[in-house]
N, C-alpha and C positions, 0 to 999 in steps of 0.2 A: 505492502497502500506507499505510496507514497501523499507530497501532500505538493497544494498552492494555495496563492492568495489571490486576491485580484489582481492585482499582479502582475504574477508572472503564470497565472491561470490562456490567456489568450495563445500565448509562447508555446502550450504546452501541449492543445491544442493544434494549434496554426505548423507549432518543427518537426510532428508525431513521436515522438522525447519528451519521457520521464528525469525525473535531477534530486543530489542531497549532495546538499554537498558535508553529508557523513559517508567511510568509504560502501554500506551495505549492499550498495545495490551492482556491489561485482558480485554477486554471488548472484545476481537473477538471469537466469537465462533462456538458450531461445524455442518462448513455446510458453515462455509458465505468461502466468492468469496474474494482469498487474485490476491496482485500480487508485482510485482520482481523490484524496479525502480535500478537502475546502472546507478551508480549514477557518479562516471566517464569517460559513456561510454555514458554519454544524457540517456541510452535504456531502455524502458519499455517490462517490459518477464514474460507471462501468460503464462496459467491460473491456478494455484491454488486450492484447497479447507480446510481453516480448516482443519486438520483432526484428530483435540482435539479445546474447550476452551481454549486460552488462556493462563498461569500459568507461577506461575514464578521457573522457573531454572529445565525447564521442563530436558533439557542435562543440567545440572551444567559442565560439562567442557568442552560446545560449545564454541567456542571464546573464550574460555582461560576464561573466566568466565564473560568478557564484554559486554555480551548481556544480565542479568541476564530473561528479559518476552518475553516471546519466547509463539511459535505455533507451530503446530505438520502441517503438511502439504497434502497432493497430488496431484500429475500431473492429471491435468483432461482430458491434450491436449493429443495424441501423443508423440508432442514435443512443449520442452519449443520454442513458439514463442512469439517474437520481434512483438508488437506492435509499432501503428504511433508515432511520435511526434502529441504529442494534447489532444491525448488521452482521456485521464487526465489532470488534472490540474497539475501543481505543488508540490500547496499542502492543492491536495484530498491525507486525508486518509479512509476515509471512503464512498464506492460507494453504496443508496441507491438510492430506484423506476424504475425510467427511470434511472439517471442516470448507474444503474448500466445492466438496460437489455441492452441501450443503445453497453457499449465495450463489455456484454456478445456475441451482434449480428457482430462486429467490429472482433473475436476474430474467434464466426465462422465462417465468413469470408471469416480470410486469411487461416486457417482450411483445411475451399474447395477449395482452389484453386482463389479464387479474392480481384482482389489490390483493395483495397480503398484508 
């Protein structure tokens, strides 16, 4: 789960790139599921898949160089989906096994027009 603010959101979307100033994105592998938390609005957005392994400065000038640990992403739904609060815990960085499957089920339900 990556984070953004009002200042960084559009660059994430326009460049299909998520970043961090902490090195944990280096653990992301191509094909991993990615979510984006807009922390100013406490809104969890979905659903992307890593289009690259995590790396350092994949796009060096992104965010004026402030977030050098980056992952290229590809949106996997017809549009960005806002997930219900509580879908993912506030401190979760990596979704594994059953937890990842639960989040994917919520995303699929929302994208098909079902409320959760």
